[in-house]
N, C-alpha and C positions, 0 to 999 in steps of 0.2 A: 198664742203660746205654742201651738203645734208647729206653725210655720217657722218661728224663731228656733225651736228645737231642731227642726229639719235642716235649716241652713247651717247652724253651728256644728251639728254632728257631721253633716255631709262635708263641710269644709275641713274639719279636723280629721275626718275619715280619709279624705283624699291625701292630706298631708302624711298621715301615719302609714297609709298603704301605698304611697307613691313608689317606694323601692320595689314592692311586690308587683305593682302595675307595670313598672319598667321591665322587670324580669319576665313577666307573662308576655308582654309585647314582643320581646326578643324571641322567646320560645315559639310563639305562634309563627313569626317570620321564618325561623329556622325549620320548623316542622312542615309548613305547607305554603310558604310565601303568601302573596296576596295581602289584602288589608288586615289590619289588626282587629278593627272593630266591625261588628255586625250592626247594621242600622235597619230598623223596620218601622213602618208607620203603624202607630197604635192610636186608639181613640181615648182621649183624656177627659178631664172635667168639662162639663157642658158640651160634650161631643166635639171638642176641639182636638184636631189631630196633632200628633207630635211624633218625633223620631226617637225611638227608644235606643239606647246604647247598650251593647253587650260585647264581651270579647268574642271574637269569631271562633266557633268550635267546630264548624263544618267546612267542607271543601268550598272553594271560591264560588262555584256555580251551583250551590246546593238548592236554591229555589227553582232552578231550571230542571233539576233532577228529581224533584219531589215537591209535595205541598208544604203548607206552613206547619203541619203537625209533625213532631218528632216522636217516633215510636220505637220502643225496644232498643236493640243494638243497631241503630240506624247506620247504614253503611256510609252515609255522608259525613259522619263524625270523623274528625282527624284524631291522631294519637293523643296529642296534647289536649284536644277538645274533650275527649272522654274524661280526662282527669279534671279539667276545669269545670265541667258540668257536674260531676260527682261531688266535688267540693263546693259547688255553687260560686266559685270564684268568677265565673263568666258574668255574674250579675253585678260585680263591683262598679263597672262604668256607669251604672244607673245612679250613682252618687252625683254625676253631672246633671242628670235629669232632675234630681231633687234640688240641686242648687239653682237650676233654671226655673224652678217653680212648676214644672210639668208633672212631677210626682212627689209623693211624700214617702216617709219610711214605711208607714203602715197605711194600708187602704186596699181596696179591691184591685187585684192585678189587672193591668191594662190589656185589652184584647185588640185583635185586628178588626178592621172594619167589617169584614165578611160575617164574623160571628156576632158583632154588636148589632148589625142590621137584622139578623135573624131573631134577636131578642130585644129589639129596640124599646119596647114598652118597659121591660125590666130595667134596662140601662138608663132610662129617663130618671129613675130613682137613684140608681147606683152612681151615676156620673154627676151627681150634685157635689161630690167631693173629689179630691185629687186621687188618682190611682196610686198604689203603693208598691214598694219593693217586696213587702211581705204582708200576708193576711192569713185568715183562718184557712182558706183554700190552699195556700202555699204550704202550710204545715200538713194538711190532710193529703194533698197530692204531691208530696215531695218526690215520689217515684212515678210520676204521671207517664213518663215515656215507657216504663216497663209495663204499666197497666195497659196502655194503648198498643204496645207491642204484642200483647196476647189476644187482641181483638182481630176478628176477621176483616173488618173495615174500620180502621182507626178514626177516620174522619166522622163516620156515622156514629161511632161509639162516643166520640167527643161531643158531638152535637146533641145526641139524645140522652146521654147519661152523665158524662163528666161536667159539661158546661152548665146544665140546669142545677146541678148540685153546687157548683162554684157560685152561681147566681144566688142561690139560697143562702150560702155562707156569707156572701157579700152583704145581703140584706140583714142578716143577723148581726154582722159587724156594725152596720149603720145604726141598729137599735141599741147596741151596748157600747158604742164608741166613747171612750174617755181617755184622758192622758195616761192614767194608770193602766188601763187595759192595753193601750198601745205599747207601753213599756214591757208589760208581761209578754205580749206577742213578739217583741224584739228579742227579749231574753230567751223565749222558747225557740225562736229561729236560730239564734246563735248556738244554743245547746245542740240542736239538730245538726248544725254544720260541723261541730267538733266530735259528735258521738257517732 
């Protein structure tokens, strides 16, 4: 049921949002040149790695200029990138990940290998299901970059405070996951995007 819902909604989502996707692609090209999409290896269900898609919101060589954590008013963000991040429009290309079966609409957010390996025991439980576009942690840490921007060491704060809480929330989701609960999380996520 969940997989059928994911495929149908992702397909129609891409159809409905295709004009917006095209406009965003043009704006990214005009603003900073370079590729339209940002691709990054993430760890998915059963520890299978996949390439997550997002609209590129940072300068072309962002990873060479800093780590995987984005914090505060990161100087690597482009002008259009700041708007895309704030509105969460940069996440729309993940509809392709959902269609491919690498992600679901709702499920624990996929992490990079570095962080999964640090908490491998916890992820053995979490990665029994597909990661998602939204989850309990996405709602709680909607302004994660601002939180990390206030930290003396953003990477250490993420590893010692933020990620353990995200793991706790992911396990909570596993315990109470139902189709109705997923619909409620999607609705709350959409509300947060427009408010």
